C-alpha positions as CSV (number, residue, x, y, z in Angstrom):
1,X,0.2,-0.1,0.0
2,X,1.2,3.4,-0.8
3,X,0.4,6.8,0.4
4,X,-0.2,10.2,-1.0
5,X,0.0,13.4,1.9
6,X,-1.0,16.9,1.0
7,X,-0.6,19.8,3.4
8,X,-3.3,22.3,3.2
9,X,-3.9,25.7,4.6
10,X,-7.2,28.1,4.2
11,X,-5.0,30.1,1.7
12,X,-5.8,29.3,-1.5
13,X,-7.8,26.9,-3.7
14,X,-8.8,23.8,-1.8
15,X,-11.5,22.4,-4.0
16,X,-8.4,22.2,-6.8
17,X,-6.3,20.9,-4.5
18,X,-8.4,18.3,-3.1
19,X,-9.4,17.2,-6.5
20,X,-5.4,17.1,-8.1
21,X,-4.9,14.5,-4.8
22,X,-7.7,12.3,-5.5
23,X,-6.7,12.1,-9.4
24,X,-3.1,10.9,-8.4
25,X,-4.3,8.5,-5.9
26,X,-6.8,7.2,-8.1
27,X,-4.2,7.2,-11.0
28,X,-1.3,5.2,-8.8
29,X,-4.7,3.3,-7.2
30,X,-4.5,1.2,-10.7
31,X,-1.8,-0.7,-9.7
32,X,-1.7,-0.6,-5.7
33,X,-4.1,0.7,-3.2
34,X,-3.6,3.8,-2.1
35,X,-4.6,6.1,1.2
36,X,-5.0,9.9,0.7
37,X,-4.1,11.5,3.7
38,X,-5.2,15.6,4.3
39,X,-3.1,17.6,7.1
40,X,-3.7,20.5,7.8
41,X,-0.7,22.2,10.2
42,X,-2.4,23.9,13.0
43,X,-0.8,26.6,15.8
44,X,-0.3,30.1,16.0
45,X,2.8,30.4,13.5
46,X,3.7,30.3,10.1
47,X,1.4,28.9,7.8
48,X,-0.4,27.4,10.2
49,X,-3.9,28.0,11.1
50,X,-5.9,28.1,14.2
51,X,-7.5,25.2,15.8
52,X,-10.8,26.4,15.0
53,X,-10.3,26.9,11.4
54,X,-8.5,23.6,11.1
55,X,-11.6,21.9,12.5
56,X,-13.4,24.1,9.7
57,X,-11.2,23.5,6.8
58,X,-11.4,19.4,8.2
59,X,-15.5,19.2,7.7
60,X,-15.1,21.2,4.6
61,X,-12.2,18.7,2.9
62,X,-14.5,15.7,3.8
63,X,-17.5,17.4,2.4
64,X,-15.5,18.0,-0.7
65,X,-14.4,14.0,-0.9
66,X,-17.9,12.9,-0.2
67,X,-18.7,14.8,-3.3
68,X,-16.1,13.8,-5.4
69,X,-16.3,10.8,-8.2
70,X,-13.1,9.4,-6.0
71,X,-15.1,8.9,-2.8
72,X,-14.3,5.4,-2.7
73,X,-10.5,5.8,-2.1
74,X,-9.3,5.5,1.3
75,X,-9.1,8.9,2.8
76,X,-8.1,10.7,6.1
77,X,-8.2,14.1,7.3
78,X,-6.0,15.2,10.0
79,X,-4.5,18.5,11.7
80,X,-1.0,18.3,12.8
81,X,-0.3,20.5,15.7
82,X,2.7,23.2,15.6
83,X,2.2,25.0,18.3
84,X,4.3,28.4,18.3
85,X,7.1,26.7,17.7
86,X,10.1,27.9,15.3
87,X,10.3,26.6,11.8
88,X,12.7,24.1,12.5
89,X,10.2,22.5,14.8
90,X,7.5,23.0,12.4
91,X,9.1,21.1,9.7
92,X,10.1,18.1,12.0
93,X,6.4,18.1,13.1
94,X,5.1,17.9,9.6
95,X,7.8,15.1,8.7
96,X,7.2,13.2,11.9
97,X,2.9,13.4,10.6
98,X,3.9,11.3,7.2
99,X,2.8,8.0,7.2
100,X,5.8,5.4,6.8
101,X,3.9,4.1,3.8
102,X,3.7,7.5,2.4
103,X,5.4,7.7,-1.3
104,X,4.1,10.8,-2.5
105,X,3.2,14.9,-0.6
106,X,1.8,17.4,-2.5
107,X,1.8,21.3,-1.0
108,X,-1.0,23.7,-1.6
109,X,0.3,26.4,-3.7
110,X,-0.7,28.5,-0.5
111,X,1.3,26.8,1.6
112,X,4.6,29.0,1.1
113,X,6.0,29.0,4.2
114,X,8.7,25.9,3.6
115,X,10.0,25.1,-0.3
116,X,9.5,21.6,-1.6
117,X,13.1,21.5,-1.3
118,X,13.2,22.2,2.6
119,X,10.7,20.0,3.1
120,X,12.7,17.2,0.5
121,X,15.5,17.7,3.1
122,X,14.1,17.2,5.9
123,X,12.5,14.1,4.7
124,X,16.4,12.9,3.7
125,X,17.7,13.9,6.9
126,X,14.4,11.4,8.4
127,X,16.0,8.9,6.7
128,X,12.8,9.3,4.3
129,X,14.5,10.2,0.8
130,X,12.1,8.1,-0.8
131,X,9.1,10.5,-0.9
132,X,8.3,12.7,-3.5
133,X,7.7,16.4,-2.7
134,X,6.1,18.8,-5.5
135,X,3.6,21.5,-5.0
136,X,-0.1,20.8,-6.6
137,X,0.1,22.2,-10.3
138,X,-2.8,24.3,-9.7
139,X,-4.1,28.0,-10.2
140,X,-2.6,30.2,-7.4
141,X,-5.6,32.1,-5.8
142,X,-3.8,35.2,-4.5
143,X,-5.0,35.5,-1.1
144,X,-4.4,38.9,0.8
145,X,-4.5,38.3,5.0
146,X,-7.1,40.5,6.6
147,X,-5.7,43.8,8.0
148,X,-7.2,43.9,11.4
149,X,-6.3,40.2,13.1
150,X,-7.7,39.4,16.5
151,X,-7.2,41.5,20.0
152,X,-5.0,39.4,22.4
153,X,-3.3,40.6,25.4
154,X,0.2,39.9,23.8
155,X,-0.6,42.5,20.8
156,X,-2.6,44.7,23.0
157,X,0.9,44.9,25.5
158,X,3.4,44.7,22.9
159,X,1.4,47.8,20.9
160,X,1.6,49.8,24.1
161,X,5.3,49.0,25.0
162,X,6.5,50.0,21.2
163,X,4.2,53.2,21.2
164,X,5.5,54.4,24.8
165,X,9.3,54.0,23.9
166,X,9.0,55.9,20.7
167,X,6.9,58.5,22.6
168,X,9.6,58.5,25.3
169,X,12.4,58.5,23.1
170,X,11.4,61.7,21.7
171,X,11.3,63.3,25.1
172,X,12.5,63.3,28.5
173,X,12.1,59.7,29.7
174,X,12.9,61.6,33.4
175,X,10.2,64.4,32.7
176,X,6.9,63.1,34.7
177,X,4.5,65.2,32.1
178,X,6.5,63.3,29.5
179,X,5.7,60.0,31.1
180,X,2.2,60.4,32.0
181,X,1.5,62.0,28.0
182,X,3.3,59.2,26.8
183,X,1.3,56.6,28.9
184,X,-2.0,58.7,27.4
185,X,-0.9,58.7,23.9
186,X,0.2,55.2,23.9
187,X,-3.1,54.1,25.1
188,X,-4.8,55.8,22.4
189,X,-2.4,54.2,20.0
190,X,-3.3,50.8,21.6
191,X,-6.9,51.3,21.0
192,X,-6.8,52.4,17.7
193,X,-4.0,50.4,16.1
194,X,-3.8,47.4,18.8
195,X,-5.7,45.1,15.8
196,X,-3.3,46.3,12.8
197,X,0.0,46.5,14.6
198,X,0.8,43.1,14.6
199,X,0.2,40.6,12.0
200,X,1.2,37.0,13.8
201,X,1.5,36.7,18.0
202,X,4.6,38.7,19.8
203,X,6.8,36.9,20.9
204,X,10.8,36.6,22.2
205,X,11.6,35.3,19.0
206,X,10.5,38.2,17.5
207,X,12.2,40.5,19.6
208,X,15.8,38.7,18.8
209,X,14.7,39.6,15.1
210,X,14.3,42.9,15.9
211,X,17.9,43.0,17.3
212,X,18.9,40.8,14.1
213,X,17.6,43.2,12.1
214,X,19.6,45.9,13.7
215,X,23.1,44.3,13.3
216,X,21.5,43.0,9.3
217,X,20.8,47.1,8.5
218,X,24.4,48.4,8.6
219,X,25.3,45.0,6.4
220,X,23.0,46.0,4.0
221,X,24.3,49.4,3.5
222,X,27.7,48.6,3.0
223,X,26.8,46.3,0.5
224,X,24.5,49.3,-1.3
225,X,27.9,51.6,-1.0
226,X,30.1,48.7,-2.1
227,X,27.8,47.9,-5.2
228,X,27.6,51.5,-6.1
229,X,31.4,52.0,-6.4
230,X,31.5,48.8,-8.3
231,X,28.7,50.1,-11.1
232,X,30.5,53.3,-11.2
233,X,33.9,51.7,-12.1
234,X,31.7,49.5,-14.8
235,X,30.2,52.6,-15.9
236,X,33.2,54.9,-16.0
237,X,35.7,51.7,-17.5
238,X,35.8,52.5,-21.6
239,X,35.4,48.0,-22.0
240,X,32.2,48.6,-20.2
241,X,32.8,45.4,-19.1
242,X,29.1,44.2,-18.1
243,X,27.4,40.5,-18.7
244,X,23.9,40.7,-18.0
245,X,22.3,37.4,-17.0
246,X,19.4,35.8,-15.5
247,X,20.2,33.9,-11.9
248,X,17.9,31.3,-10.2
249,X,18.7,31.5,-6.6
250,X,16.7,29.4,-3.5
251,X,14.4,31.3,-2.0
252,X,14.5,31.5,1.6
253,X,11.9,29.6,4.4
254,X,8.7,32.1,5.1
255,X,7.4,35.0,3.3
256,X,9.0,37.5,5.5
257,X,12.2,36.0,4.7
258,X,11.5,36.2,0.7
259,X,10.0,39.5,0.7
260,X,13.4,40.9,2.6
261,X,16.3,39.0,0.2
262,X,14.0,39.9,-2.4
263,X,13.8,43.6,-1.8
264,X,17.4,43.3,-0.3
265,X,19.0,42.0,-3.8
266,X,16.6,44.9,-5.9
267,X,18.0,47.7,-3.6
268,X,22.0,46.9,-4.4
269,X,22.9,48.1,-7.6
270,X,23.7,45.7,-10.5
271,X,21.1,42.7,-9.5
272,X,17.4,43.8,-9.8
273,X,14.7,40.6,-8.4
274,X,12.1,39.7,-11.4
275,X,10.5,36.9,-9.9
276,X,10.0,35.1,-6.8
277,X,8.3,31.4,-6.9
278,X,8.0,28.9,-4.4
279,X,11.2,27.4,-4.4
280,X,13.5,30.5,-6.1
281,X,14.4,34.2,-6.7
282,X,14.5,35.0,-10.3
283,X,17.3,37.3,-10.4
284,X,18.8,39.9,-13.3
285,X,23.2,40.5,-13.1
286,X,24.2,42.8,-14.8
287,X,28.1,41.9,-14.2
288,X,29.7,38.6,-13.7
289,X,30.7,39.9,-10.4
290,X,27.2,40.3,-9.1
291,X,26.4,36.7,-10.5
292,X,29.1,35.5,-8.6
293,X,27.8,37.0,-5.3
294,X,24.3,35.9,-6.0
295,X,25.7,32.5,-6.4
296,X,27.7,32.4,-3.4
297,X,25.2,33.3,-1.1
298,X,26.6,36.2,1.5
299,X,23.0,38.1,1.6
300,X,21.1,35.1,1.6
301,X,22.6,34.2,4.8
302,X,22.6,37.4,6.2
303,X,19.0,37.2,5.6
304,X,18.5,33.9,6.7
305,X,20.2,34.9,10.1
306,X,17.9,38.1,10.5
307,X,14.8,35.7,10.4
308,X,15.7,32.5,11.4
309,X,18.8,33.3,13.7
310,X,20.9,30.6,11.5
311,X,22.7,32.3,8.9
312,X,22.5,29.5,6.3
313,X,22.3,29.4,2.7
314,X,20.5,26.2,0.6
315,X,22.0,25.4,-2.2
316,X,20.1,23.3,-4.9
317,X,21.6,20.9,-7.5
318,X,22.2,22.9,-10.9
319,X,21.9,26.5,-9.5
320,X,25.0,27.4,-11.1
321,X,24.6,25.7,-14.8
322,X,20.9,26.9,-14.8
323,X,22.6,30.5,-14.3
324,X,25.4,29.3,-16.9
325,X,22.5,28.1,-19.2
326,X,20.8,31.2,-19.0
327,X,21.5,33.5,-22.5
328,X,23.8,36.8,-21.0
329,X,23.1,38.8,-24.0
330,X,25.6,41.3,-25.6
331,X,28.3,43.4,-24.1
332,X,27.6,47.1,-25.6
């Protein structure tokens, strides 16, 4: 017996992903008995959904399966608790929830916290290298997070603290008048913006991320200055040694990390992020030096340090080959 596991959240076309997983299982069922398992990550971090949402989503998946022409298949729908753990713990929880008989893992396009390569690496590390990982080839619906979120004590306290600290930084924290008016102002800000300040629940991990970002900022500024000087030298050179190319580099884990890396690359002269896919960033590089720097991954490691506190750069086989095979244009 072989198993097909599909990871779903509420961000995307659930019906299309369920239909795709069932069709794949039916095709495989011609040769072997196949069980389809729909896993829903439940927690308060990453792409996990709250418990109540997970239960509602599980009921919807069950209804979709019953209404489909593949209702005779052996189907399981289960939630995978990931809590408020770190990204590594969430990957581990997902891998541990995959049955030992599983041969295929299908990711919903809206589940963007981890790339297919990241989960494949985690499976291989757990001795499960035989599991094929792919994104469901269905159209991805753009799902925007709501502007307002549920007010919690942690969000309100964090909003008040940030507003109060900012107010005192502009005044005199030793002056009673500033202390009193700052508290009133921070209270008003909390009442008005308490539901829009934080997308996720504030935690100590978030504080560490902010502190690491303060270290990253001068590093990025230095990279921008250095790239400006390099581009100036290229422009002023009589030979104009440009070598345009398109490079594909591995995308980091998580929406925040991908957005930070994509924008950091674009801010650095000589490079421009053209597209962001589930597993890769497509970047236009103007010179061979900028292309080599992207493939070396120093900026990617810095972003991984900010977001995840690791400073790693995930390489994928063929990255350099794909870059080398991309037409680089003519020197002008």
